[in-house]
TORVEXVO-304404 format. One line per 8 residues: their letters; for each residue x, y, z of C-alpha. Coordinates in nm, 4 decimals. Layout:
<lodos>
A> X Y Z | ...
</lodos>
This chain:
<lodos>
XXXXXXXX> -7.0310 10.3390 2.1864 | -7.3636 10.4717 2.0628 | -7.4353 10.6611 1.7454 | -7.7102 10.9191 1.6856 | -7.9542 10.8479 1.4015 | -8.3233 10.8438 1.3118 | -8.5543 10.5532 1.3956 | -8.5743 10.4582 1.0276
XXXXXXXX> -8.1946 10.4483 1.0077 | -8.1888 10.2357 1.3246 | -8.4120 9.9782 1.1579 | -8.1790 9.9466 0.8602 | -7.8652 9.9474 1.0755 | -8.0093 9.6758 1.3007 | -8.0887 9.4604 0.9962 | -7.7293 9.5022 0.8826
XXXXXXXX> -7.5902 9.4217 1.2277 | -7.8064 9.1093 1.2448 | -7.6615 8.9866 0.9162 | -7.9803 9.0293 0.7131 | -7.9118 9.0094 0.3401 | -8.2669 9.0115 0.1989 | -8.5787 9.1932 0.3138 | -8.9180 9.1071 0.1632
XXXXXXXX> -9.1650 9.3910 0.1616 | -9.4127 9.6318 0.0103 | -9.3964 10.0102 0.0663 | -9.6696 10.2344 0.2023 | -9.7131 10.5664 0.3754 | -9.6342 10.4467 0.7281 | -9.2958 10.2948 0.6337 | -9.1692 10.5473 0.3793
XXXXXXXX> -8.8936 10.6751 0.6137 | -8.7566 10.3184 0.6366 | -8.7733 10.2806 0.2594 | -8.5832 10.6054 0.2253 | -8.3132 10.4708 0.4572 | -8.2990 10.1475 0.2541 | -8.2470 10.3548 -0.0603 | -7.9305 10.5033 0.0880
XXXXXXXX> -7.7485 10.1756 0.1542 | -7.6587 9.8579 -0.0366 | -7.6010 9.5874 0.2254 | -7.9646 9.4845 0.2690 | -8.1346 9.3933 -0.0587 | -8.5067 9.4653 -0.0659 | -8.7301 9.2233 -0.2578 | -9.0508 9.3846 -0.3801
XXXXXXXX> -9.3365 9.1350 -0.3596 | -9.6866 9.1927 -0.5010 | -9.8845 9.1203 -0.1838 | -9.7936 9.1314 0.1854 | -9.9040 8.7708 0.2366 | -9.6555 8.6812 -0.0351 | -9.3837 8.8734 0.1531 | -9.4269 8.6663 0.4687
XXXXXXXX> -9.4426 8.3327 0.2829 | -9.1316 8.4314 0.0858 | -8.9535 8.5065 0.4136 | -9.0666 8.1652 0.5422 | -8.9215 7.9897 0.2369 | -8.6023 8.1914 0.2790 | -8.5684 8.0966 0.6462 | -8.6560 7.7304 0.5999
XXXXXXXX> -8.4174 7.6745 0.3105 | -8.1457 7.8732 0.4840 | -8.1121 7.6448 0.7900 | -8.1125 7.8867 1.0782 | -8.1654 8.2166 0.8962 | -8.4326 8.4536 1.0229 | -8.6703 8.5698 0.7493 | -8.7372 8.9455 0.7462
XXXXXXXX> -9.0409 9.1393 0.6255 | -9.1334 9.5089 0.6004 | -9.4947 9.6159 0.5439 | -9.7016 9.9267 0.5999 | -9.9770 9.9926 0.8523 | -10.3441 9.8920 0.8287 | -10.4043 9.6642 0.5291 | -10.0308 9.6011 0.4948
XXXXXXXX> -10.0249 9.4525 0.8435 | -10.3563 9.2679 0.8146 | -10.2511 9.1138 0.4815 | -9.9506 8.9687 0.6649 | -10.1645 8.7909 0.9263 | -10.2078 8.4668 0.7281 | -9.8313 8.4361 0.6831 | -9.7705 8.5136 1.0506
XXXXXXXX> -10.0136 8.2430 1.1612 | -9.8575 8.0003 0.9157 | -9.5109 8.0722 1.0571 | -9.6336 8.0404 1.4156 | -9.7889 7.6974 1.3615 | -9.4885 7.5681 1.1655 | -9.2311 7.7288 1.3996 | -9.0536 7.9469 1.1431
XXXXXXXX> -8.8279 8.2316 1.2700 | -8.9400 8.5669 1.1253 | -8.9031 8.9324 1.2147 | -9.1880 9.1321 1.0620 | -9.1645 9.5110 1.0831 | -9.4937 9.6953 1.0368 | -9.5487 10.0664 1.0050 | -9.8001 10.2386 1.2284
XXXXXXXX> -9.9706 10.5790 1.2266 | -9.7995 10.8475 1.4393 | -9.8194 10.7921 1.8145 | -10.0617 11.0802 1.8752 | -10.3080 10.9357 1.6199 | -10.3159 10.5817 1.7624 | -10.6712 10.5043 1.8677 | -10.8290 10.7780 1.6552
XXXXXXXX> -10.9253 10.5557 1.3586 | -10.6693 10.7383 1.1469 | -10.6164 10.6546 0.7811 | -10.4659 10.3041 0.7465 | -10.4690 10.2509 1.1207 | -10.5399 9.9182 1.2862 | -10.4491 9.7641 1.6198 | -10.1605 9.5605 1.4797
XXXXXXXX> -10.0367 9.4437 1.8193 | -10.3872 9.3364 1.9187 | -10.4574 9.1641 1.5878 | -10.1249 8.9759 1.5851 | -10.1090 8.8856 1.9539 | -10.2525 8.5392 1.8937 | -10.0566 8.4656 1.5767 | -9.7049 8.5672 1.6788
XXXXXXXX> -9.4523 8.4341 1.9239 | -9.4146 8.7900 2.0536 | -9.4954 9.1407 1.9362 | -9.3999 9.4983 2.0190 | -9.5453 9.8450 1.9799 | -9.2525 10.0869 1.9922 | -9.3487 10.3889 2.2031 | -9.0096 10.5525 2.2439
XXXXXXXX> -8.7062 10.5992 2.0200 | -8.4930 10.5024 2.3204 | -8.6463 10.1517 2.3173 | -8.6138 10.0888 1.9449 | -8.2550 9.9515 1.9259 | -8.3183 9.7081 2.2122 | -8.6468 9.5895 2.0613 | -8.4963 9.5379 1.7163
XXXXXXXX> -8.2139 9.3183 1.8467 | -8.4375 9.1432 2.0978 | -8.6828 9.0480 1.8221 | -8.4177 8.8492 1.6370 | -8.3214 8.6663 1.9552 | -8.6812 8.5770 2.0406 | -8.7618 8.4673 1.6842 | -8.4644 8.2310 1.6553
XXXXXXXX> -8.4251 8.0885 2.0067 | -8.6332 7.8241 2.1805 | -8.9203 7.7139 1.9609 | -8.8768 7.9473 1.6588 | -9.1602 8.1727 1.5517 | -9.2639 8.5092 1.4070 | -9.2098 8.8362 1.5934 | -9.3842 9.1620 1.4949
XXXXXXXX> -9.2399 9.5087 1.5608 | -9.4994 9.7844 1.5103 | -9.3241 10.1208 1.4642 | -9.5238 10.4475 1.4568 | -9.4214 10.6932 1.1874 | -9.3091 10.9631 1.4312 | -9.0692 10.7141 1.5935 | -8.9178 10.6524 1.2503
XXXXXXXX> -8.8482 11.0256 1.2134 | -8.7274 11.0760 1.5720 | -8.3551 11.0872 1.6496 | -8.1959 10.8748 1.9192 | -7.8882 10.6791 2.0209 | -7.8333 10.3493 1.8410 | -7.6453 10.0689 2.0102 | -7.5225 9.7491 1.8475
XXXXXXXX> -7.6321 9.4071 1.9748 | -7.4134 9.3225 2.2760 | -7.4673 8.9507 2.3304 | -7.7042 8.6710 2.2571 | -7.8643 8.6569 2.5986 | -8.1960 8.7938 2.7166 | -8.2811 8.8991 3.0716 | -8.5904 8.6800 3.1049
XXXXXXXX> -8.6290 8.4649 2.7934 | -8.3729 8.1865 2.8174 | -8.5192 7.8673 2.6738 | -8.3895 7.5336 2.7954 | -8.1730 7.3708 2.5301 | -7.9987 7.1015 2.7383 | -8.2309 6.8206 2.8411 | -8.2528 6.6766 3.1914
XXXXXXXX> -7.9750 6.4145 3.2041 | -8.1668 6.1855 3.4387 | -8.4669 6.1771 3.2035 | -8.2403 6.1219 2.9020 | -8.0760 5.8214 3.0761 | -8.4204 5.6826 3.1630 | -8.5293 5.7311 2.8020 | -8.2204 5.5468 2.6729
XXXXXXXX> -8.2930 5.2569 2.9103 | -8.6534 5.2387 2.7913 | -8.5452 5.2566 2.4267 | -8.2927 4.9764 2.4798 | -8.5566 4.7459 2.6347 | -8.8074 4.8012 2.3539 | -8.9318 4.5067 2.1534 | -9.1408 4.7019 1.9014
XXXXXXXX> -8.9861 5.0517 1.8920 | -9.0373 5.3363 1.6450 | -8.8775 5.6788 1.6083 | -9.1490 5.9383 1.5421 | -8.9761 6.2517 1.4146 | -9.1049 6.5981 1.3298 | -9.0227 6.9492 1.2196 | -8.8332 7.0148 1.5428
XXXXXXXX> -8.5453 6.8053 1.4088 | -8.5304 7.0245 1.0980 | -8.5558 7.3454 1.3018 | -8.2731 7.2339 1.5276 | -8.0340 7.2407 1.2328 | -7.8439 6.9927 1.0132 | -7.6529 6.8584 1.3148 | -7.9785 6.7284 1.4658
XXXXXXXX> -8.0582 6.5398 1.1450 | -7.7083 6.3884 1.1464 | -7.7506 6.2791 1.5103 | -8.0928 6.1279 1.4365 | -7.9351 5.9210 1.1601 | -7.6569 5.8120 1.3948 | -7.8997 5.7065 1.6694 | -8.1103 5.5161 1.4165
XXXXXXXX> -7.7950 5.3318 1.2990 | -7.6890 5.2476 1.6548 | -8.0288 5.1037 1.7429 | -8.1430 4.9574 1.4119 | -8.4955 5.0850 1.4866 | -8.7517 5.2012 1.2266 | -8.7998 5.5733 1.1621 | -9.1059 5.7653 1.0466
XXXXXXXX> -9.1791 6.1343 1.0158 | -9.4516 6.3933 1.0055 | -9.5117 6.6102 0.7006 | -9.2902 6.8813 0.8523 | -9.0036 6.6463 0.9304 | -8.9443 6.5003 0.5835 | -8.5767 6.4976 0.4901 | -8.4389 6.4736 0.8435
XXXXXXXX> -8.3963 6.1013 0.7754 | -8.3147 5.9862 0.4211 | -8.6051 5.8353 0.2300 | -8.3658 5.5934 0.0577 | -8.2665 5.4323 0.3896 | -8.3923 5.0802 0.4632 | -8.5007 5.1915 0.8145 | -8.7336 5.4549 0.6692
XXXXXXXX> -9.1049 5.3748 0.6913 | -9.2285 5.6785 0.5018 | -9.4497 5.9556 0.6294 | -9.7127 5.8789 0.8924 | -10.0524 6.0298 0.9586 | -10.3751 6.0769 0.7664 | -10.2069 6.0204 0.4287 | -9.9054 5.8306 0.5575
XXXXXXXX> -9.7915 5.4842 0.4562 | -9.9528 5.1662 0.5820 | -9.6292 5.0476 0.7437 | -9.5656 5.3771 0.9257 | -9.9158 5.3988 1.0699 | -9.9363 5.0326 1.1677 | -9.5933 5.0557 1.3339 | -9.7120 5.3583 1.5307
XXXXXXXX> -10.0287 5.1750 1.6327 | -9.8599 4.8499 1.7404 | -9.5302 4.9778 1.8860 | -9.4393 4.9280 2.2506 | -9.2003 5.2275 2.2737 | -9.2561 5.5477 2.0753 | -8.9727 5.7990 2.0652 | -9.1184 6.1358 1.9627
XXXXXXXX> -8.8415 6.3726 1.8571 | -8.9556 6.7245 1.7733 | -9.3163 6.6473 1.6775 | -9.6279 6.7820 1.8492 | -9.8847 6.4977 1.8296 | -10.0926 6.6904 1.5772 | -10.4473 6.5699 1.5089 | -10.3558 6.4780 1.1488
XXXXXXXX> -10.1078 6.2315 1.3050 | -10.2938 6.0950 1.6031 | -10.6417 6.0548 1.4587 | -10.8703 5.9345 1.7385 | -10.6775 6.0039 2.0594 | -10.8326 5.7152 2.2536 | -10.7141 5.4731 1.9837 | -10.3711 5.6269 1.9233
XXXXXXXX> -10.0887 5.3792 1.9889 | -10.2770 5.2331 2.2863 | -10.0110 4.9927 2.4163 | -9.6949 5.2024 2.3898 | -9.4686 5.3808 2.6342 | -9.4095 5.7275 2.4966 | -9.1011 5.9484 2.5081 | -9.1379 6.3092 2.3923
XXXXXXXX> -8.8451 6.5429 2.3194 | -8.9444 6.9033 2.2490 | -8.7957 7.2465 2.3109 | -9.1424 7.3835 2.3883 | -9.2519 7.2751 2.7392 | -9.6164 7.3493 2.6546 | -9.6137 7.0850 2.3782 | -9.5345 6.8022 2.6209
XXXXXXXX> -9.8512 6.6351 2.7576 | -10.0606 6.8847 2.5608 | -10.2408 6.6422 2.3301 | -10.1045 6.3025 2.4341 | -9.9892 6.2001 2.7821 | -9.6325 6.0704 2.7715 | -9.4222 5.8581 3.0061 | -9.0980 6.0550 2.9730
XXXXXXXX> -9.1044 6.4202 2.8667 | -8.7704 6.5841 2.7907 | -8.7612 6.9614 2.7435 | -8.4679 7.0601 2.5256 | -8.3334 7.1259 2.1805 | -8.3397 6.8148 1.9623 | -7.9712 6.8403 1.8699 | -7.8566 6.8698 2.2323
XXXXXXXX> -8.0813 6.5869 2.3549 | -7.9897 6.3570 2.0651 | -7.6213 6.4300 2.1270 | -7.6598 6.3162 2.4894 | -7.8604 6.0114 2.3829 | -7.5964 5.9026 2.1321 | -7.3183 5.9594 2.3854 | -7.4957 5.7618 2.6598
XXXXXXXX> -7.5826 5.4827 2.4175 | -7.2189 5.4522 2.3108 | -7.0939 5.4650 2.6707 | -7.3354 5.2033 2.8030 | -7.3569 4.9793 2.4916 | -7.7004 4.8486 2.5937 | -7.8037 4.5001 2.4864 | -8.1154 4.5213 2.2737
XXXXXXXX> -8.3472 4.2267 2.2188 | -8.2314 4.1319 1.8684 | -8.4785 3.8447 1.8388 | -8.7704 4.0736 1.9145 | -8.6336 4.3419 1.6817 | -8.5991 4.0903 1.3970 | -8.9591 3.9801 1.4519 | -9.0671 4.3467 1.4537
XXXXXXXX> -8.8950 4.4143 1.1226 | -9.0536 4.0979 0.9785 | -9.3939 4.2345 1.0767 | -9.3110 4.5752 0.9268 | -9.1926 4.4105 0.6037 | -9.5288 4.2341 0.5867 | -9.7019 4.5712 0.6050 | -9.4636 4.7096 0.3441
XXXXXXXX> -9.5624 4.4282 0.1120 | -9.9128 4.5770 0.0931 | -9.7525 4.8516 -0.1231 | -9.9730 5.1240 0.0139 | -9.8363 5.3809 -0.2335 | -9.9001 5.1536 -0.5317 | -10.0841 5.2821 -0.8399 | -10.1153 5.1947 -1.2064
XXXXXXXX> -10.0110 5.4385 -1.4765 | -10.1987 5.3212 -1.7821 | -10.3780 5.4738 -2.0736 | -10.3411 5.8236 -2.2102 | -10.4108 6.0214 -1.8909 | -10.1292 6.1185 -1.6525 | -10.1762 5.9925 -1.2983 | -10.0706 6.2604 -1.0460
XXXXXXXX> -9.8597 6.0029 -0.8582 | -9.6718 5.9259 -1.1795 | -9.6130 6.2948 -1.2452 | -9.4481 6.3392 -0.9035 | -9.2430 6.0210 -0.9393 | -9.1068 6.1315 -1.2755 | -9.0361 6.4796 -1.1403 | -8.8386 6.3206 -0.8557
XXXXXXXX> -8.6426 6.0852 -1.0803 | -8.5433 6.3665 -1.3155 | -8.4379 6.6059 -1.0380 | -8.2956 6.3790 -0.7651 | -7.9349 6.4283 -0.8738 | -7.9673 6.8074 -0.8766 | -7.9537 7.0625 -0.5968 | -8.3322 7.0677 -0.5606
XXXXXXXX> -8.5690 7.2472 -0.3224 | -8.9415 7.1726 -0.3214 | -9.2267 7.3912 -0.2019 | -9.5966 7.3119 -0.2307 | -9.9324 7.4714 -0.2124 | -10.1972 7.2875 -0.0065 | -10.4231 7.0031 -0.1119 | -10.3982 6.6665 -0.2855
XXXXXXXX> -10.0849 6.7683 -0.4749 | -9.9181 6.8478 -0.1410 | -9.9856 6.4978 -0.0093 | -9.8764 6.3324 -0.3338 | -9.5546 6.5341 -0.3217 | -9.4945 6.4190 0.0373 | -9.5633 6.0576 -0.0577 | -9.3723 6.0273 -0.3855
XXXXXXXX> -9.0926 6.2861 -0.3753 | -8.8246 6.1144 -0.1707 | -8.6286 6.3647 0.0366 | -8.2770 6.2687 0.1422 | -8.1659 6.5884 0.3191 | -8.3232 6.8420 0.5560 | -8.4299 7.1945 0.4568 | -8.5219 7.0833 0.1026
XXXXXXXX> -8.8957 7.0547 0.1678 | -9.1132 7.3554 0.2455 | -9.4851 7.3219 0.2868 | -9.7619 7.4675 0.4998 | -9.8279 7.1992 0.7606 | -10.0096 7.3440 1.0601 | -10.2252 7.6107 0.8950 | -10.2614 7.4492 0.5531
XXXXXXXX> -10.2309 7.7747 0.3592 | -10.3298 7.7678 -0.0058 | -10.1048 8.0136 -0.1891 | -9.7989 7.9303 0.0215 | -9.5879 7.7562 -0.2410 | -9.5021 8.0205 -0.5020 | -9.3851 8.2964 -0.2652 | -9.2040 8.0353 -0.0529
XXXXXXXX> -9.0262 7.9170 -0.3695 | -8.9255 8.2763 -0.4423 | -8.7770 8.3049 -0.0925 | -8.5951 7.9724 -0.1269 | -8.4608 8.0718 -0.4691 | -8.3422 8.4076 -0.3359 | -8.1503 8.2266 -0.0613 | -8.0202 7.9546 -0.2975
XXXXXXXX> -7.9703 8.1268 -0.6334 | -7.7975 7.8329 -0.8030 | -8.0464 7.5693 -0.6906 | -8.3423 7.4183 -0.8744 | -8.6525 7.5377 -0.6865 | -8.9879 7.3838 -0.7788 | -9.3318 7.4724 -0.6461 | -9.5495 7.1607 -0.6776
XXXXXXXX> -9.8904 7.3219 -0.7069 | -10.2575 7.2661 -0.7693 | -10.4438 7.4728 -1.0259 | -10.6688 7.6166 -0.7525 | -10.3989 7.6935 -0.4920 | -10.1591 7.8561 -0.7353 | -10.4156 8.1210 -0.8244 | -10.4222 8.2487 -0.4659
XXXXXXXX> -10.0820 8.4172 -0.4920 | -10.0247 8.3988 -0.8648 | -9.9269 8.7652 -0.8701 | -9.5874 8.6713 -0.7215 | -9.4896 8.5468 -1.0664 | -9.4142 8.9140 -1.1300 | -9.1641 8.9088 -0.8434 | -8.9932 8.6019 -0.9875
XXXXXXXX> -8.9632 8.7688 -1.3278 | -8.8443 9.1023 -1.1883 | -8.5616 8.9456 -0.9888 | -8.4802 8.6858 -1.2550 | -8.5549 8.3996 -1.0200 | -8.5848 8.0769 -1.2211 | -8.8557 7.9174 -1.0050 | -9.0537 7.6362 -1.1626
XXXXXXXX> -9.4263 7.5979 -1.0934 | -9.5334 7.2382 -1.1537 | -9.9148 7.2362 -1.1537 | -10.1056 6.9096 -1.1103 | -10.4153 7.0309 -1.2903 | -10.7271 6.8228 -1.2274 | -10.9662 7.1196 -1.2622 | -11.0966 7.0561 -0.9102
XXXXXXXX> -11.0104 7.1797 -0.5668 | -10.8929 6.8238 -0.5327 | -10.8901 6.7719 -0.1570 | -11.2235 6.9511 -0.1204 | -11.3684 6.7255 -0.3928 | -11.2270 6.4169 -0.2179 | -11.3822 6.5148 0.1129 | -11.7133 6.5881 -0.0589
XXXXXXXX> -11.7008 6.2376 -0.2048 | -11.6244 6.0846 0.1356 | -11.8530 6.2975 0.3508 | -12.1291 6.4415 0.1357 | -12.2369 6.1770 -0.1128 | -12.0388 6.3109 -0.4075 | -12.2176 6.6464 -0.4062 | -11.9309 6.8569 -0.5383
XXXXXXXX> -12.0523 7.1927 -0.4164 | -11.8362 7.4729 -0.5629 | -11.5228 7.2562 -0.5877 | -11.4982 7.2522 -0.9685 | -11.3096 7.5378 -1.1310 | -11.5214 7.6223 -1.4329 | -11.3087 7.9064 -1.5721 | -10.9412 7.8337 -1.5312
XXXXXXXX> -10.6900 8.0527 -1.7114 | -10.4686 7.9242 -1.9881 | -10.1583 7.8744 -1.7735 | -9.9245 7.8767 -2.0744 | -10.0531 8.2163 -2.1873 | -10.0542 8.3365 -1.8252 | -9.6860 8.2495 -1.7907 | -9.6097 8.4359 -2.1109
XXXXXXXX> -9.8134 8.7362 -1.9967 | -9.5947 8.7616 -1.6870 | -9.2792 8.7262 -1.8945 | -9.2049 8.3628 -1.8152 | -9.2247 8.0335 -2.0054 | -9.5369 7.8175 -2.0228 | -9.5405 7.4414 -2.0868 | -9.8406 7.2095 -2.1062
XXXXXXXX> -9.8390 6.8292 -2.1012 | -10.1278 6.5810 -2.1028 | -9.9581 6.2713 -2.2519 | -9.7668 6.0331 -2.0193 | -9.5325 5.9484 -2.3086 | -9.4259 6.3124 -2.3397 | -9.3977 6.3872 -1.9694 | -9.0242 6.3251 -1.9226
XXXXXXXX> -8.9282 6.5455 -2.2163 | -9.1575 6.8225 -2.0948 | -9.0120 6.8074 -1.7415 | -8.6593 6.8280 -1.8831 | -8.7623 7.1295 -2.0885 | -8.8906 7.2930 -1.7692 | -8.5673 7.2180 -1.5821 | -8.3441 7.3456 -1.8605
XXXXXXXX> -8.5389 7.6690 -1.9181 | -8.3297 7.9441 -1.7562 | -8.6145 8.1654 -1.6287 | -8.9442 8.1177 -1.4428 | -9.1691 7.8431 -1.5805 | -9.5334 7.7471 -1.5309 | -9.5797 7.3792 -1.6174 | -9.9452 7.2873 -1.6658
XXXXXXXX> -9.9571 6.9105 -1.6111 | -10.3061 6.7807 -1.6928 | -10.3776 6.4834 -1.4654 | -10.6625 6.2433 -1.3895 | -10.9531 6.4529 -1.2704 | -11.1093 6.2310 -1.0023 | -10.8067 6.0558 -0.8557 | -10.8219 6.0288 -0.4768
XXXXXXXX> -10.5255 6.0657 -0.2453 | -10.4775 5.7305 -0.0744 | -10.3694 5.5686 0.1544 | -10.5761 5.7465 0.4121 | -10.6868 5.7154 0.7711 | -11.0544 5.8150 0.7612 | -11.1404 6.0754 1.0223 | -11.2675 5.9136 1.3404
XXXXXXXX> -11.0785 5.5900 1.2754 | -10.7661 5.4423 1.4330 | -10.4297 5.3995 1.2584 | -10.5009 5.0340 1.1871 | -10.8190 5.1171 0.9929 | -10.6638 5.2669 0.6795 | -10.8072 5.2907 0.3294 | -10.5545 5.1641 0.0761
XXXXXXXX> -10.5396 5.2449 -0.2959 | -10.6913 4.9064 -0.3836 | -11.0108 4.9841 -0.1878 | -11.3119 4.8823 -0.3966 | -11.6025 4.9614 -0.1666 | -11.8265 5.2680 -0.1518 | -11.6143 5.5599 -0.0335 | -11.9287 5.7321 0.0897
XXXXXXXX> -11.9752 5.4659 0.3584 | -11.6260 5.4851 0.5104 | -11.6686 5.7743 0.7551 | -11.9457 5.7702 1.0138 | -12.1384 6.0699 1.1460 | -11.8988 6.1238 1.4360 | -11.5946 6.1078 1.2080 | -11.7437 6.3680 0.9733
XXX> -11.7157 6.6253 1.2509 | -11.3404 6.5749 1.2825 | -11.2281 6.6704 0.9308
</lodos>
């Protein structure tokens, strides 16, 4: 049964029918009919951001903390759409389901260089999972419903719907979503049973195995994380994770090796290098993980489980590639393991754990908090200890603080950690925290930030204040673009070209100017009390934590080196001699 309505009304009705509760956006001429339709209903709550990039990041935080929710965005044509491009690319690389609706000039003006016109479909083709230009009111209902299906199914990602203004005014027949199927796009979710059985056999015969897990486990939903934990228990094998996969396996578990990769733990990276069977579950063999491909885990058999067929054998050739959703494949693996009760080599596994414990003993995340200056590692550790018993969600910006957060904040559950992994977007954390807080109003949401990154989307503090969102911004302030400074030390002889921020704002006064609370702390002895004050403050807070200015983020795999050539915190040599000329090109 169809109902006649305008295109703008169709957009709002489709959002309602898809169960959308919050829409992040910024009005403009090309979307005013949709804003008028929003005004006349109450089911979908619009969240007014201060920048379109902020809208998309907020929708990402909303989707990621909501375990399966699709984040929704509404922006105008031209600069509204182009401002959203960074967020779209971020969501594409990190596989976040979004539906982004952009306004467009009227159909008859497309191609005429009209006011606030750009080729949105052309511009976003490479940074979306799919995009549409709506040319007929008759197509609009189908496209709206289809977009949600495409965004959420298979490997999740952002979908753009570009709607000309005349289509928004036009009247047509609206139809509700009929089913969850699509004529042509039907991603494989069940893995090949023969390959799964072969993988289980290979896993059972392993003498030095390791589970290498990624963001795909998180994206697959809480059930996938539960199944991963069950499989790890059944096997007794060690587990590591990428930056995007933190929380899928509990950091408190004795089988947890910590994060792997460029700034991963010594034990995780050495286990990856020396293993004989690597079980990749929902990770994409990113360059920050693999380092030098010819030296990456050279003696291992590799199993790769991924819902995206193009990810398998893309960067690293594998022995068994299983296309399917992590939850479905893990479910089959657990079932087959229980049915067959394979006999693992316990002697070899004990020896493997003994070797891993030897690597653990190096204490690759060790540091010394002494004197009157706060070490950034200590700041994160104290933040974790004082929040671990609360319902806490963490976002970050990008840089040293991001890596320290990944290293020292110990995540026990999925969907509690939101960071920009693939694109590395400075300015991600604050709007993402706003989205997470909007989805989880009673939770403690903290953006662990750097003083440089936070300034990129600082304007979203206004959004937090307007909607009474008690987000906390915890700034590790070292007055440098810390990761840039570190790379300049390693690669360019300590010539810190333009990486020092010579005119930072007073963050306490800035918080007050926005209508929030500002706190500053520079004394390690006062840190706990200051963090508690931040937590207990009911509204938005900017916490300016002054930390050691030239602290480097270690451990680290220098670019161009293998996993077994890590720099540890106790390194006393010349950091400028670590990376050779070839490695400098790989940063």
